[in-house]
C-alpha positions, 0 to 999 in steps of 0.5 A: 668709571674709568674701567667701565669706559674702557670696557665699553670701548673695547667691547664695541670696537668692531662696531665703530667706524674708522673715525670712531676708532680714532676717538676710542683709541685716544680715549683709551690711551689718554683717560687722565687727560679727558677732564682737560679736553673739549669736543673741539680739542679732542676732535683736533687731536684725532683729526675729526670734527667736534660734531663727530666727537659729539655723535660718538659720545651719544652713541656710547650713551652720554649726552656729551663730553661733560657727562663723560667728565662727570662720570670720570670725576668719581675717579678724580684723575687729577687727584691721582696725580698727587697720590704717593706712588706705591714704591714710596713704601719700599726700600728702593723709593729713594732710588726710584725718585732719583731715576725719575728726577734724572729722566726729568732733567734729561727731558729738560735739557733735550728741549734746548735743542729744539727750534722753539728754544732758539726763538724764545731766547732771541725773543727774550734778548730783544724784548724791551720789557719782560713780564713774568707770571706764575700761579698757585703752588708754582708761583715761586717758579716765576718769582725766582725766574724773574728775580734771577733774569733781571740780573742780566736782562733789564726791565724784567718784572714778576707781575702779581695781578693785585689790581685785578686787571693785570694792567701793567702786562696787558696795557703797558706791554707793546709788540716789542715786549714779552710776556712769560707765563709759567703754570702746571696742572691744575692750571690757574684760570688767570693762566689761560685768560692772560694767554688769550689776552696777550695773544689777542693784543699782539704781545709776544708770548712765551708759555712754559708748561706741561704736555697736558696743556693742549691749548698752549700752542693755540696762542703762541709757537713759543711753548716749552712743554715738559712731559708729565710723569703721572706717577711722580708729579711732586718731583716735576719741579726739579726739571722745571727749575733746571729748564728755567736755569738753562733759559737764564744762562742762554739769555746771559750768553746771548746778551754778552758781558753783563758783569757791570750790571751785576756788580751795580746790583750787588753794590745797591743791595749792600748799601740798601739791605746789606749782607751778613759778613762772617767773623774770622773766628766766632770764638772770643779771644781774651785780651792780655790785660784780662789774662794778667788780671785773672792770673793775679786773682788766683796766684798762690803764696807759701803759707800754712795749710795743706801742701805748704801753700796758701791762697792770697785773698783780696783785701776786705773788712776783717771778719768779726770774732 
């Protein structure tokens, strides 16, 4: 499996040509990314042709890259992404998680200083229509992003693709529109198909994904990639939600004063759906008449009995003797 491949590459290192050593180096350092590669993409990464990659793999005893992937499938590299880190069983697991999330947030904020950031913000502000799509377990990211962005950017929608054709995205969008695709490993098939079709039709495209999505830049320069924390993929959404919030804030600043639109949306929600208003005091207060009535029923008068006090009883039928 993975160890067998590493042993094979290291033991035969001296026999490799310069190009083959480039391929071997990449394989050794990026074993978990091999299932997402093709011979062409692998060759592009290391600066050799796809034929050189194929010839190198055949020399190692594989029919091609697919056979190597099959061998590694026993290790299921992508399933390892969802394994609970060993530190989770230790007392400092919370501390390690916090450190991982801080690293992710730092990386998300660093993306706002890159050249792609300014271009993406400018594109979103200028678009006459924004279509947002996200998939699988990350579907909620696109729904939340579109729902918040539409407060400051008119004609922003989350697309479901329920028609099976994404007609509202691929047919109704123009070169003045914008499509935003959000997805993370393992990637939805729709994710790549939509990216390909949007690029082919000349629709401006923004992709928000992770650093393992090597093909994203083949379709657009407007790509925001968050580095993958292989040991803690479950906490990746913290940095993603932060990045999306930063993007909404940047668009809002660039758009200018949108408080009137936000106020109109709030009024419509109040009218159509309504909000639950908290009462000033949740505890019910008895009225004055109720207090008097209660006191009248329990007043006491002097009479026979213990302590010289007798309780006044309400009138009723005399008891039979």
